[in-house]
C-alpha positions, 0 to 999 in steps of 0.5 A, a space after each residue: 187334611 187334618 187340623 189340630 189346635 194346641 196351646 203349649 211349647 215345644 218339648 223333649 217329650 210331647 207335642 200337645 194338640 187340641 181339636 180345632 175348627 176348619 181353617 180359612 183358605 189362603 188369602 192370595 193377596 196376603 203375602 204381598 207381591 204378584 205371582 210372578 215374583 213367587 214363581 221366581 223365588 221358587 225357581 231360585 229354590 229349585 236352582 239351589 236344591 239342584 246345585 246342592 244335589 250335583 256339587 255338594 262334597 258328599 251325597 245327600 238325600 233329596 228327602 232330607 233336603 226338602 224336610 230341612 228346607 220346610 223346617 227352616 222356612 217354619 222355624 224362621 217365622 217364630 219359636 213355635 212353628 215347625 215341621 214334623 216328619 211322619 214319625 214325629 207326628 205319630 208320636 205327637 198324636 200318642 203323647 196327647 194321651 198323656 203317656 210317652 217316652 223321653 226325659 220330661 222337659 218342656 223346652 223352647 229355642 233361645 238364641 241358638 240354645 235350648 231353654 228349659 221352660 219347666 221339667 214335668 213332675 216325677 220325670 227323669 228331668 225333675 228328679 235330676 234337678 233340672 230347673 226352669 231357665 236352664 240353658 242346654 248347650 250340648 247333648 252327649 257332648 255335641 253343641 246344639 248350636 245350629 240345630 232347629 228346635 225339632 232336631 234338638 228334641 229328636 236328639 233328646 228322645 230315644 230308646 227307653 233306658 238309654 242314657 244321655 248327657 245333658 250340658 247345662 248353663 244355669 245363671 252365673 254358675 259354671 256349666 255342668 253335666 247331668 246324665 239322664 236315663 230316658 223313661 216311658 213317662 206316664 204323666 199324672 196331670 193332677 195330684 191333690 191333698 187336703 192341706 191343714 185339714 181345711 184347704 183343698 190343694 190341687 196340683 196340675 202339671 200339664 194339660 192332657 186328656 186327663 186333666 179336667 176329669 182329674 181336677 173334677 175328681 180331685 174336687 169331689 174327693 177333697 169335699 168328701 174328705 174335709 166335709 163342711 170344714 173346707 175353706 177353699 182351694 189352691 190350684 198350683 200351676 207352677 211350672 205347668 208348660 201348657 198343653 191341650 187348649 180344650 182342656 184349659 177351656 174346660 178347666 176354667 169352665 169348671 170354676 166359672 158360672 158364666 162369661 167368656 173364658 178365652 177368645 182367639 184371633 187369627 190374621 183377619 180382624 173379623 176372624 174371632 172365636 170365643 168360648 164361654 162358661 156354662 152355669 155351674 161352679 164345682 167349687 161352690 163359690 169357695 175362695 180359690 188362689 192360683 199359684 204361678 211362676 215363670 214356668 207357667 205357660 200357655 194353657 195354664 196362662 189361659 186358666 189363670 187369665 180367665 179366673 183372674 179377669 172374672 175375679 174368681 181367683 187370686 193369682 199369687 206367685 211370680 209373672 208367668 212365661 208369656 206365650 199367647 200364641 195358638 198353633 194349629 197342626 196340619 197334616 201334609 203330603 207324605 204323612 207328616 204335619 206342620 205346626 203353624 202359628 195361626 192365631 193369638 188368644 186373649 183373656 176375657 178382658 181383651 188382654 194378650 199375654 204374648 211376651 207379657 205373661 200373667 202378672 200375679 195379684 200378689 207377687 210372692 218370690 220363692 223363699 226359704 222359711 227359717 225358724 228364728 230361735 227366740 230367747 226365753 223371756 218372762 211373761 205376765 204369768 211368770 211374775 210374782 203375785 200376778 193376778 189370776 185370770 178370772 176365767 181360769 178354773 183349776 181342776 185338781 187332777 184325780 188321785 191315782 188308783 190304789 190297791 187294797 194295801 195302799 201301794 201304787 199298782 205296778 204296770 202290767 204287761 198289756 197296760 197302756 203307757 204314755 210313750 212320751 213319759 217313757 222316752 219312746 216315740 210313736 210309730 210312724 205311719 207308712 208313707 204312700 208313694 203316690 201321695 204328693 210330697 208334703 213339703 209345704 213347710 218349705 214352700 213359702 208360696 204355698 204357705 202364703 196361699 193357704 194363709 190368704 184363703 183362711 184369711 178370706 174365710 175368716 173375714 167372710 164368716 165375721 161379715 156374715 
């Protein structure tokens, strides 16, 4: 039997898993009651199955009936337990590599409809403006009410290039339709840039096998680019729905010198696993600010919780999603697998974020920034007979060079001129399509994070 462990939500594009340790054998007393009652219930199931086979108005496939029964049994436990048929299980194994087909939406089930946890960057969903919290109530005109999460996800998957109409309800606005075209999605889980010349900005969109190596590479390149000017790092986990548990642990370890990262507690009180950090902080002790919001879930909450509890980072933004459970993928007879919630994870201080989420140290709601036009006003320098600043040392501009005849020399072809004086604009450098969009002027949370790091750096330098 194969066991995999992961910390993420169900998705229209990926089921992400991480290696797990072997599970204990089932406790015969755990379910309560004696075996005779269990056998009676199994007889009931067999009776219902036989009646459906014999009397249902249309012929039905026995295999489909059994799969639906298993999926119904699992999905009734919690929103994250489900059954994967052999095809879905194979897709999941491929998708953990960070490349898969679909729409790019991480979803969960909410009162019979599909709720968007977050769109993945640079996918059809994010390009179409799908937002966290959107409710999907129909696919290609067919209601999702009555479908399991797995069935809805299967409908959103399909042939690359095939369109699908998604019906969305957003807050109090009127429902609307969005047509998305399925793509082969290659997730680039880490993007980075130098912010303002002195702050390393690292955007982590999901936790795949490439995440931690990508973060380590980003840190090294930012160090090299900024030199000794680097004041700190911003780790952007907004709308990061989670992914591989081992990658969340490895990324947390990269910024911690010691201490517990996360613990996982199963049904038995003494069945606890702990992961601790190894010596070495790739950031060299520089300040870190982690950005989070309601679309940050699971593995991203593990990272934020570890860095917050060890006071290694300041969490800024809004409260995270609050998924604190761990699912184990177990291969079963027939080539399929079940995804079963087997444990809850806890931050180093013993906090469970299940339904609570990670609360930011500094709460900052998204906001639009608008420059206010100020009326012109006089300053001291505009007043008559104002006293000259004693530090000012006016320097006379050098006289223009004159030719032998005493007349100013006319500009010649090839001479450098002042473009501004000539009313011209400087040429615009070409934009690198792979470069993260520089929209920090409109990103209030990012600006606040950058100001915070610069403030910490300034305070520390004065204290020293």
